[in-house]
N, C-alpha and C positions, 0 to 999 in steps of 0.2 A: 055410180061414181060418188055420190054424196055419202053413202054408207061406208065406202072405203076410206074416204078422208076422215070421217068421224071415228072410224075404227083405228086409224093410224094415230090420231090425236089422243084417243083414250089409252092406247098402248104406251105412247110417249109419256103421258101424264101418270101412268101407273108405276113407272120405275121410280124407286126411291134410292137416293144415294145416301148411304149411311156410313159414317166413319166412326171407328172405335178408337178411343184414346190409347196411346202407348202404355201409359201407367195411370192408375188411380190410387191416390194416397190420402191418408187421413192423419192429421197431426192434432195433438192437444196443445192449445196455446194458453200459457199461464202468464199472468202479470199485466195483461192489457185489460183495461176496464171498459167493457161495453155494457154498462148498466150496473153490474156487480163485479166483485173481485173474483168470482168463481171461474173455473177453467172453461174455455170455449173450444170448439172444434173447427179446424180448417180442412175442408174436403176439396181436393183439387184433382182435375183430370190434366195430365201432362202429356202433350203431344210434341215429340222430339222431331226437329227438322235437322238440316245439315249443320247449322251453327247455333241455333237457339231453341228454346222450348217454349211453346205457347201453353199458358195455364188458364183454365176456366174452372170456376167452382163457387163455393159459398163459405162464409164464415158463420157458423151456427153459434149463437150466444147461448149462455145458460138460461136466459129468459125466454128462449124460443124464437128470437128474431133471426132472420137470415139476411146477410149482407152479400150481394153478388160481388165476386172477386174475379178480375180478369187482368192478365198481364203477361210479362215475358221473363224468362229465366236464362241464365247462361252458366256454363261450367268455368271454374277457375283451374289453374294448373295444379293446385294443391288439394284436389278432391273436395271442393265445395261447390254448392249450387246456390247462386244468388238470384232471388226473385223479387221483382217489383210489381205490385198489383194495385189496381185502383178499386176502391170500395166506396161508392157514393162520393162524398167529398173528402175522404181520407185516402192516404197511400199507405200500404203495408209493405215494408221491406223485410224479407226473411232471408237469412243465410243458413243453409242446411249443410251439415257435415255428412258427406256421403258414406263415411265409414260406419256410422251408427244411426243416422237419420235424425239426430238431434240438431237443434239450432237456436238462433236468437231471432227475435222479431222486434221491429221498431215501427211504431205508429206515427205518421206524420199528418199534419193538417193540410188543407188545400193550398196553403202558401209554401209548403215544404218545411215547416218548422217542426222540430221534434216534439212529440207529446209524451210518449211512454215507451218503455222497453220491456220485453218479456222473453219467455223461452218457448221453444217448440219441441215437442217430443213425438216422434213417429209411432203411431199405433197400428196402422194397417197399410199394406202395399200390395196391390195386385195388378 
């Protein structure tokens, strides 16, 4: 009986629930200063639900630093995707044009005050 219980526990523990994101996208972010003025990369996994999109990813700086980015996006009626992501003590707000994948990015501090504005250019989507 003991072997059956151990076997059942091992079978239950061996199952792994893996979820694949709906989309994986990479943007080049220009104009935001994360150490230098060079372009940075925003790599996001986008998981679409019935009304909103969950985003998880990283902002890779030109200096090799990686800032975790997590947040929520929503669609507008005029084909834009608006995302708000938390990164450490910053907030990154990005508005993407769904026609061409380009957009604008705004960096806010922890109090919500505007710091910088830049642009986003879609480079990869799968």
